Structures are given as structure tokens and as C-alpha cells.
BANU-275867 format. One record per residue (C-alpha): residue in one letter; residue number from 1; z negated, x, y. Coordinates in steps of 0.5 Angstrom, whole numbers. Layout:
<recs>
 resn resi     w     u     v
    A  NUM     Z     X     Y
...
</recs>
This chain:
<recs>
 resn resi     w     u     v
    X    1     0     0     0
    X    2    -2     6     5
    X    3     5     9     4
    X    4     9     2     5
    X    5     5     0    11
    X    6     6     7    14
    X    7    13     7    13
    X    8    14    -1    16
    X    9    10     1    22
    X   10    15     6    24
    X   11    20     1    24
    X   12    16    -4    28
    X   13    14     2    33
    X   14    21     4    34
    X   15    24    -3    34
    X   16    18    -5    40
    X   17    20     1    44
    X   18    27     0    44
    X   19    26    -7    46
    X   20    21    -5    52
    X   21    26     0    54
    X   22    31    -5    55
    X   23    28   -11    58
    X   24    34   -12    63
    X   25    37   -15    57
    X   26    32   -21    57
    X   27    34   -23    64
    X   28    39   -27    67
    X   29    46   -25    65
    X   30    43   -20    59
    X   31    45   -21    52
    X   32    38   -24    50
    X   33    38   -29    56
    X   34    34   -34    54
    X   35    37   -39    58
    X   36    43   -38    54
    X   37    40   -36    47
    X   38    36   -42    47
    X   39    42   -47    46
    X   40    43   -44    39
    X   41    36   -47    37
    X   42    37   -54    40
    X   43    37   -57    33
    X   44    30   -54    32
    X   45    24   -59    33
    X   46    21   -60    39
    X   47    14   -56    38
    X   48    18   -50    35
    X   49    22   -50    41
    X   50    16   -50    46
    X   51    13   -45    42
    X   52    20   -41    42
    X   53    20   -42    50
    X   54    13   -39    51
    X   55    15   -33    46
    X   56    21   -32    50
    X   57    18   -31    57
    X   58    19   -24    60
    X   59    11   -23    60
    X   60    10   -26    53
    X   61    15   -22    50
    X   62    13   -15    54
    X   63     5   -17    52
    X   64     7   -18    45
    X   65    12   -12    44
    X   66     6    -7    47
    X   67     1   -10    42
    X   68     6    -9    37
    X   69     7    -2    39
    X   70     0    -1    39
    X   71    -2    -4    32
    X   72     4     0    29
    X   73     1     7    32
    X   74    -6     5    30
    X   75    -3     4    22
    X   76     0    11    22
    X   77    -7    14    23
    X   78   -11    15    17
    X   79   -16    10    14
    X   80   -17     4     9
    X   81   -20    -1    12
    X   82   -19    -9    12
    X   83   -17    -8    20
    X   84   -11    -6    17
    X   85    -9   -12    14
    X   86   -10   -16    20
    X   87    -6   -11    24
    X   88     0   -12    19
    X   89    -1   -19    19
    X   90     0   -19    26
    X   91     6   -15    26
    X   92     9   -20    21
    X   93     8   -26    25
    X   94     9   -23    32
    X   95    16   -21    29
    X   96    18   -27    26
    X   97    16   -31    33
    X   98    20   -25    37
    X   99    26   -25    32
    X  100    29   -32    35
    X  101    29   -30    42
    X  102    32   -23    41
    X  103    39   -25    38
    X  104    42   -18    40
    X  105    38   -12    38
    X  106    35   -14    31
    X  107    38   -13    24
    X  108    36   -13    17
    X  109    31    -7    18
    X  110    26   -12    22
    X  111    27   -17    17
    X  112    25   -12    11
    X  113    19    -9    15
    X  114    16   -16    17
    X  115    17   -18     9
    X  116    13   -11     8
    X  117     8   -12    13
    X  118     6   -19    11
    X  119     5   -18     4
    X  120     1   -11     5
    X  121    -3   -15    10
    X  122    -5   -21     5
    X  123    -6   -15     0
    X  124   -11   -12     4
    X  125   -15   -18     5
    X  126   -14   -21    -2
    X  127   -20   -22    -6
    X  128   -18   -19   -12
    X  129   -14   -14   -15
    X  130   -10   -19   -19
    X  131    -8   -22   -12
    X  132    -6   -15   -10
    X  133    -2   -13   -16
    X  134     2   -20   -15
    X  135     4   -19    -8
    X  136     6   -12    -9
    X  137    10   -14   -15
    X  138    13   -19   -10
    X  139    15   -14    -5
    X  140    18   -10   -11
    X  141    22   -16   -13
    X  142    25   -17    -6
    X  143    27   -10    -6
    X  144    31   -11   -13
    X  145    34   -17   -10
    X  146    36   -14    -3
    X  147    40    -8    -7
    X  148    43   -12   -13
    X  149    45   -18    -9
    X  150    49   -13    -4
    X  151    52   -10    -9
    X  152    55   -16   -13
    X  153    57   -19    -6
    X  154    61   -12    -5
    X  155    64   -13   -12
    X  156    67   -19   -10
    X  157    71   -16    -4
    X  158    78   -13    -6
    X  159    77    -6    -2
    X  160    70    -5    -5
    X  161    73    -5   -12
    X  162    79    -1   -10
    X  163    75     4    -7
    X  164    78     3     0
    X  165    72     0     3
    X  166    69     7     6
    X  167    75     8    10
    X  168    75     2    13
    X  169    68     2    15
    X  170    69     9    18
    X  171    75     6    23
    X  172    71     1    26
    X  173    68     2    33
    X  174    61    -1    31
    X  175    59     2    25
    X  176    65     7    24
    X  177    65    15    25
    X  178    71    18    27
    X  179    70    25    24
    X  180    68    22    17
    X  181    74    17    18
    X  182    78    23    18
    X  183    75    26    12
    X  184    76    20     8
    X  185    83    20    10
    X  186    84    27     8
    X  187    80    27     1
    X  188    82    19    -1
    X  189    80    21    -8
    X  190    73    23    -6
    X  191    72    17    -1
    X  192    74    12    -7
    X  193    69    16   -12
    X  194    63    15    -6
    X  195    65     8    -5
    X  196    64     6   -12
    X  197    58    10   -13
    X  198    55     6    -8
    X  199    57     0   -11
    X  200    54     2   -18
    X  201    48     4   -15
    X  202    47    -2   -12
    X  203    49    -7   -17
    X  204    45    -3   -22
    X  205    39    -2   -18
    X  206    34    -5   -23
    X  207    36     0   -29
    X  208    30     4   -26
    X  209    25    -1   -30
    X  210    28     2   -36
    X  211    26     8   -40
    X  212    19     7   -38
    X  213    20     9   -31
    X  214    24    15   -32
    X  215    30    13   -28
    X  216    25    11   -22
    X  217    25    18   -18
    X  218    33    19   -19
    X  219    35    12   -17
    X  220    30    12   -11
    X  221    32    19    -9
    X  222    39    16    -9
    X  223    38    10    -5
    X  224    34    14     0
    X  225    40    19     1
    X  226    44    13     2
    X  227    40    10     8
    X  228    40    17    11
    X  229    47    18    11
    X  230    48    11    14
    X  231    43    13    19
    X  232    47    19    21
    X  233    54    16    20
    X  234    53     8    22
    X  235    47     9    27
    X  236    43     5    22
    X  237    37     9    23
    X  238    31     4    23
    X  239    34     2    16
    X  240    31     8    13
    X  241    24     7    14
    X  242    25    -1    13
    X  243    28    -1     6
    X  244    24     6     4
    X  245    17     2     6
    X  246    19    -2    -1
    X  247    20     4    -5
    X  248    13     5    -6
    X  249    12    -1    -9
    X  250    18    -1   -13
    X  251    15     6   -16
    X  252     8     3   -17
    X  253    11    -3   -21
    X  254    16     1   -25
    X  255    11     6   -28
    X  256     9     5   -35
    X  257     2     1   -36
    X  258     0     7   -40
    X  259     0    12   -33
    X  260    -7    13   -30
    X  261    -5    11   -23
    X  262    -3     4   -25
    X  263    -8     3   -31
    X  264   -10    -5   -31
    X  265    -4    -7   -27
    X  266    -3   -15   -27
    X  267     4   -16   -29
    X  268     4   -23   -30
    X  269     8   -24   -23
    X  270    15   -23   -26
    X  271    14   -28   -32
    X  272    12   -33   -26
    X  273    18   -31   -22
    X  274    22   -32   -29
    X  275    19   -39   -30
    X  276    21   -41   -22
    X  277    28   -38   -23
    X  278    29   -42   -29
    X  279    26   -48   -25
    X  280    31   -46   -19
    X  281    37   -46   -24
    X  282    36   -53   -27
    X  283    35   -56   -20
    X  284    41   -52   -17
    X  285    45   -55   -23
    X  286    42   -62   -22
    X  287    44   -61   -15
    X  288    51   -59   -16
    X  289    52   -64   -21
    X  290    50   -70   -16
    X  291    54   -67   -11
    X  292    60   -66   -16
    X  293    59   -74   -18
    X  294    59   -76   -10
    X  295    65   -71    -8
    X  296    69   -74   -14
    X  297    67   -81   -13
    X  298    74   -85   -11
    X  299    70   -90    -7
    X  300    77   -91    -4
    X  301    79   -94   -10
    X  302    87   -92    -9
    X  303    90   -87   -13
    X  304    98   -85   -13
    X  305   101   -80   -18
    X  306   106   -76   -16
    X  307   112   -73   -19
    X  308   108   -66   -21
    X  309   103   -71   -24
    X  310    97   -70   -19
    X  311    93   -76   -18
    X  312    92   -77   -10
    X  313    86   -81    -8
    X  314    87   -84    -1
    X  315    84   -89     4
    X  316    87   -93     9
    X  317    87   -99    13
    X  318    95  -101    12
    X  319    96  -109    12
    X  320   103  -113    12
    X  321   101  -115    19
    X  322   103  -110    23
    X  323   110  -106    24
    X  324   108  -100    28
    X  325   108   -93    25
    X  326   102   -92    20
    X  327    98   -85    22
    X  328    98   -81    16
    X  329    92   -76    17
    X  330    93   -69    13
    X  331    87   -64    13
    X  332    87   -57    13
    X  333    85   -51     8
    X  334    78   -52     5
    X  335    78   -59     9
    X  336    77   -66     7
    X  337    79   -73    10
    X  338    72   -73    13
    X  339    74   -68    18
    X  340    78   -74    22
    X  341    72   -78    22
    X  342    72   -79    30
    X  343    79   -80    29
    X  344    79   -86    24
    X  345    74   -89    28
    X  346    78   -89    35
    X  347    84   -92    31
    X  348    80   -97    28
    X  349    78   -99    35
    X  350    85   -99    38
    X  351    88  -103    32
    X  352    92   -97    29
    X  353    93   -97    22
    X  354    92   -90    18
    X  355    92   -87    12
    X  356    88   -81    10
    X  357    88   -77     3
    X  358    85   -71    -1
    X  359    90   -66    -3
    X  360    90   -65   -10
    X  361    84   -61   -13
    X  362    80   -63    -7
    X  363    75   -69    -7
    X  364    77   -74   -12
    X  365    84   -72   -12
    X  366    86   -69   -19
    X  367    91   -63   -20
    X  368    95   -64   -26
    X  369   101   -60   -25
    X  370   103   -55   -30
    X  371   106   -50   -26
    X  372   104   -45   -21
    X  373   102   -48   -15
    X  374   106   -47    -9
    X  375   106   -50    -2
    X  376   112   -54    -3
    X  377   108   -58    -9
    X  378   103   -61    -3
    X  379   109   -63     1
    X  380   112   -66    -5
    X  381   105   -70    -6
    X  382   105   -72     1
    X  383   112   -75     1
    X  384   111   -79    -6
    X  385   104   -81    -3
    X  386   108   -84     3
    X  387   113   -87    -1
    X  388   108   -90    -6
    X  389   103   -93    -1
    X  390   106   -95     5
    X  391   111  -101     5
    X  392   118   -99     6
    X  393   121   -99    13
    X  394   114   -97    16
    X  395   115   -91    20
    X  396   109   -86    19
    X  397   106   -81    25
    X  398   104   -75    21
    X  399    98   -72    24
    X  400    96   -65    21
    X  401    90   -60    22
    X  402    91   -53    21
    X  403    95   -52    15
    X  404    96   -59    14
    X  405   100   -59    21
    X  406   105   -54    17
    X  407   105   -59    11
    X  408   107   -65    15
    X  409   112   -61    19
    X  410   116   -59    12
    X  411   115   -66    10
    X  412   118   -69    16
    X  413   124   -65    15
    X  414   125   -68     9
    X  415   123   -76    11
    X  416   128   -76    16
    X  417   128   -83    20
    X  418   122   -85    16
    X  419   118   -80    21
    X  420   116   -83    28
    X  421   112   -77    30
    X  422   109   -71    28
    X  423   102   -69    31
    X  424   100   -62    30
    X  425    92   -61    31
    X  426    91   -54    32
    X  427    97   -53    27
    X  428    99   -47    23
    X  429   105   -44    24
    X  430   110   -40    18
    X  431   110   -34    22
    X  432   103   -33    24
    X  433   101   -27    20
    X  434   107   -23    22
    X  435   108   -25    30
    X  436   100   -25    31
    X  437    97   -18    30
    X  438    90   -21    30
    X  439    92   -26    24
    X  440    96   -21    20
    X  441    90   -17    20
    X  442    85   -22    18
    X  443    89   -25    13
    X  444    86   -21     7
    X  445    78   -22    10
    X  446    80   -30     9
    X  447    82   -29     2
    X  448    75   -25     1
    X  449    71   -30     4
    X  450    74   -36     0
    X  451    73   -33    -6
    X  452    66   -30    -5
    X  453    64   -38    -3
    X  454    68   -40    -9
    X  455    64   -36   -14
    X  456    58   -37   -11
    X  457    58   -44   -11
    X  458    60   -44   -19
    X  459    54   -40   -20
    X  460    50   -46   -17
    X  461    48   -43   -10
    X  462    50   -49    -7
    X  463    43   -51    -7
    X  464    42   -46    -1
    X  465    48   -48     3
    X  466    46   -51     9
    X  467    50   -56    13
    X  468    54   -53    18
    X  469    55   -55    25
    X  470    61   -59    24
    X  471    58   -63    19
    X  472    52   -65    23
    X  473    57   -67    29
    X  474    61   -72    24
    X  475    60   -79    24
    X  476    53   -81    20
    X  477    57   -85    16
    X  478    61   -79    13
    X  479    56   -73    13
    X  480    53   -74     6
    X  481    60   -74     3
    X  482    63   -68     7
    X  483    57   -64     5
    X  484    58   -66    -2
    X  485    65   -64    -2
    X  486    64   -58     2
    X  487    59   -55    -3
    X  488    63   -57    -9
    X  489    67   -51   -11
    X  490    73   -55   -13
    X  491    74   -55    -5
    X  492    74   -47    -5
    X  493    78   -46   -11
    X  494    83   -51    -8
    X  495    83   -47    -2
    X  496    84   -40    -5
    X  497    90   -43    -9
    X  498    93   -46    -3
    X  499    91   -40     2
    X  500    94   -35    -3
    X  501   101   -39    -4
    X  502   101   -40     4
    X  503   100   -33     5
    X  504   106   -31     0
    X  505   110   -36     4
    X  506   109   -34    11
    X  507   110   -27     9
    X  508   117   -29     7
    X  509   119   -34    12
    X  510   125   -32    16
    X  511   126   -38    20
    X  512   128   -41    24
    X  513   124   -48    24
    X  514   127   -54    22
    X  515   130   -58    27
    X  516   126   -65    27
    X  517   129   -72    30
    X  518   122   -75    31
    X  519   117   -75    37
    X  520   112   -69    37
    X  521   105   -68    40
    X  522   102   -61    40
    X  523    94   -61    41
    X  524    92   -54    41
    X  525    84   -52    41
    X  526    83   -47    48
    X  527    79   -42    44
    X  528    85   -41    39
    X  529    90   -40    44
    X  530    85   -36    49
    X  531    83   -31    43
    X  532    90   -31    40
    X  533    95   -32    46
    X  534   101   -31    41
    X  535    99   -37    37
    X  536   100   -41    44
    X  537   107   -39    44
    X  538   108   -41    36
    X  539   105   -48    38
    X  540   111   -48    44
    X  541   115   -46    38
    X  542   113   -52    34
    X  543   114   -57    40
    X  544   121   -54    41
    X  545   123   -55    34
    X  546   124   -63    36
    X  547   131   -65    38
    X  548   132   -66    45
    X  549   132   -74    47
    X  550   125   -74    44
    X  551   118   -75    47
    X  552   115   -68    46
    X  553   108   -66    49
    X  554   104   -60    49
    X  555    96   -61    51
    X  556    91   -56    50
    X  557    84   -59    49
    X  558    79   -55    54
    X  559    73   -52    51
    X  560    75   -54    43
    X  561    75   -49    38
    X  562    79   -50    31
    X  563    74   -55    28
    X  564    71   -58    34
    X  565    78   -61    36
    X  566    76   -65    30
    X  567    69   -66    29
    X  568    65   -65    36
    X  569    65   -72    38
    X  570    66   -71    46
    X  571    72   -66    44
    X  572    75   -70    39
    X  573    75   -76    43
    X  574    79   -72    48
    X  575    84   -70    43
    X  576    85   -77    40
    X  577    85   -80    47
    X  578    92   -76    48
    X  579    94   -78    41
    X  580    93   -85    42
    X  581    97   -85    49
    X  582   102   -81    46
    X  583   103   -86    40
    X  584   103   -92    46
    X  585   108   -89    50
    X  586   113   -87    44
    X  587   112   -94    41
    X  588   112   -99    47
    X  589   120  -101    49
    X  590   122   -98    55
    X  591   124  -102    61
    X  592   131  -104    62
    X  593   136   -99    65
    X  594   131   -93    62
    X  595   132   -89    56
    X  596   127   -90    51
    X  597   126   -83    49
    X  598   125   -78    54
    X  599   124   -70    53
    X  600   117   -69    56
    X  601   113   -63    56
    X  602   106   -63    59
    X  603   100   -58    59
    X  604    93   -59    61
</recs>
């Protein structure tokens, strides 16, 4: 305990001294300006928000960091009194309170040191040796998990498996080092060997418990060397004392019980954790099954089987009492019809008839195609759905978000006169990976993210998934179903299948875009086009692909991002207002003497 608490005290001492020397970051305009940072905690309960307001006050923060620095320095002194337990608990609790107020400048080292300090504080004050051993086992198991999970998550990344990750990290501005990067370029085989060595060390960290603890010293020595290198090369200096603070307890728990230093050690903690883990696995399986049943429950009651054998579940408000175009909603990659919750509510209020569906593999829709997936399969499915579910003679307005916009564009080119209009909601473009340097570079990371999420959900980790912000802002009637689908690995498996096909398709696209004899509305999210101006030009291309004589509008929804343009109630309301106005203008007969279709470009 003494070694662990002293190492963690070094971490908290350095952390508080850093914050004390950068107080300007807490003032207006600083990186940790609480007037701005507090909004990220708006979903917390009022008592906790009030407490954080008090902690974030500049005077309170100054006092807490001064006290933390003093307590940390005191823990470095010799001694074994119970006051050390109180000092450790103070550091753990105060660190947890300060963490939300320092959005920038804190990292995993603060979390690790807080964990060690809380556990050692409780152990110092524990009434029995058995309780102390349980707490030391807790820290040791946390240490094992930190390395084990980090390693296996890396294993899912293609760059780590190929050994190219080290070169990639070294070329970044945040964690890179130009000198080391040049060495990895000069000696690529050695760089790959080193990357694979790091991967093996993390994935196999628990083997130090084998052979009676004989592997403990070499394994911990390798890990310490790893942290020293990270501190020098990547600037992660506090990680060394923070994670090394857990190593004495790893050494204590891995030593054989016959060793005099651990005689009488209580080892019931691993068995208790095993039982809890088994219960957690059972609970996770039950939650996953419940979500799967909810996600695949065809509450709509309507299904269409396409030429590929796929079964598409869909919901609609189509009746025979209207002759206007039916709005067909086509969701994006890894998305679902619930994303259009605010849109369908507005359509209902306006009397517009609509149809929303889940693509094959999403939600209750089933993919039975026996051929490798290609993007054209989803286009075929959409065409078959329209032919089967919408009365003959009724036109459609295809409203597609993200990849759904590109699927809609391709379907419109084949449906001909059946299409009244195409509405692109922050749509994809088939040349985006080539024309946009930003998107071209990010493509590989998107696949890694989707695959990692899919594998994690297959392992039952969906129980740990919290509802993302876009789910919490959807209409209450669709939130539970949206979360059930979002946490179902089938959605992510389908998304991975679609992304791989879309990437191949987009890379090979040679253009030009097919000309469309239909009206067009391009809704762009401001954050998308601000961060990637090339995408704004590609959105203009989508509009220009519509033939002259048709109504075509370009609208930028201010303040919106890629998801918020659908899911944020205010931003979605603004977007759907433009959509309804567009539909009204293009379906209302023009006055006598005026051409019914005029070319129009509108930017807002």
C-alpha cells in the first residue's frame, strides 16, 4: 500500500501543480471556461449541477488544488498512520469532483490515480486484513483490465494487426515525435515488431499470474519501460506514476501464497468477481435478447419481399384519399427510421403521406440475398418497395439522409417519371472519398469504428452502452425503439457491410452524376460544410444534376450537424419547414401564364 499510495501521490501532485500554473484556462475564454463547459453536464440532476458549480468556482478550484498538492506531498513522507487513509480518500473524492470541471488537461492518469487513492484510503481505514486484501485485489484486477481491454481493442484495429500503428501515431501532432517517426520509416520491420510487441504485452498481461508469479517481474518491467517510452515520446509523463501505482498490488496478488510476504493473504476476491462476472454476463445476455426482440419486432405489420429475397419492414400513412406525392424516407448508414421521428410528426400535422422503412439487415427487416452485398442491392430493394407498397400512379418524393441520399439518387434515376422530387439531407456523394481529403483519410477509421462496435455488441457489451445525445433528443414515442436498434449488433453488422460496399463503389466511381428529371432540394448541415468545404461543392453537384426547368434549392441549416439536422427538435423543425415549403411549391399548380416549374437556387 505504501508504494502504491506514494506513486499515485506523485501523479496527483503533478496534476494539481499543472492546474495551479494554468489558472487562466478557467477564466472567460479559456479551455476550461465553466460558463461553456457546464453545458456538457446539463443532463445531470440539479443537485449535482449545483455542486459542480460550486467546485468550478475559481476560488474553490484554487483551494482544492492547493489542498491536493499539500496532501500529495505529505503522502510522500515516511509514515504508516491512519491519517494517510484520510489523505488518500480526500485525493480520490476531490479528484472525482474536479474532473468534470477540467474538460481539458485531465486524462486517464487522473482516473487511475483516483482509483488507487480511493482503494488505498479505504484499505488504510479498513478494520480487518481481509478487507484490505479485497481492496488490493480490486486494484490489481483493475490494472489487469486496463491493459487487457486496451490490447484487445487495439487488436480489432487493422493498423495494429499489420504493425503500422506505431508509424501512424508518431506522425500525429498531438502524440507524435518526428524523430521516432523518421526511424519507423527507416526501419519499418523493427517498427512493426515493436507494435506487435506492445499488442502482445497488453493482450497477455494476466499471464503474470501463471508459473507461481515468476513472470511478474519481467512483465511489469516491460510495462514500466512502455510507460517510460510513452512519457518521453508522446508526452504522457503522468501515466508512468499513475499506472505504476497499481503494480505493487499486482505483484502482491500474483505472488504464491507460500511466499512469506503474502502469508495469510485472503484470495476470495477473484472468486467473488468471477461470480459477479457470471451474473453480469447473464444480465447482459438478457438485456441483449430483450433489445433484439424489441428491435426486430415488426410493429408496423407491413412487409415487402424484394427481388433479392430480402424482407423489408415498413410503416406508412398512405391512403387512397390523396393523389399527391408520397414522401419516402431513406435512412443513413447505421441509422434507422426513428431518426426521422420529428419529420414524420411534421408530415402528419401537415397532412403529408409518408413511408419509412428499414433496409435489409436493420431492425425487423431481413436480408436473405445469397450473393455478396453491393450498393445496387439496396437501390433494387427501394425500387421494389415503392412498386409494391405505393399505389400505381402515385409519385414519390425520396428523402434520403447521408448514404440514404445516394441510394435515393440512384433509385430516382431508374424510377423516371415516378419520382416527383429528391430531397438530399446532408447526403453522401459518390466522389466524396476522392474529392474530400478529409473524408478520404477518415474512411479507414470509420470501418474500424463500426467493426469494433459490432464486435463489442456481439460480446454482450451493449449493456454498458448509454443512450447517445441524438437518441435523447428524439420524440419520446420512438426513443426506446431507437435505443434498442442502436444497441443491436445487427444494425452495426449491416452498417459494416454497407460501408465496405460503399467505399469500394465510391472509390471506383468515374462520374458524371446521372441527370434527373425531378425537382431537387439539398439540405446541408452547417457543421458538415464548415468543416469540409469540399462537401458543400459536392452538394451543389447534387443540385446541378437535376435538369433545367425543375425547381432546385440549396439550403444550409444553420447550427446543425450531420445527426442534429434530423434529431435535434429545433434544427429538425427548421429543416422540415424548408422541406414542406418545397413540397408545397412544387405540387401546387402555377397560376395561368406562369410556367409550373422554375429553376431556383436558394442559399440560406
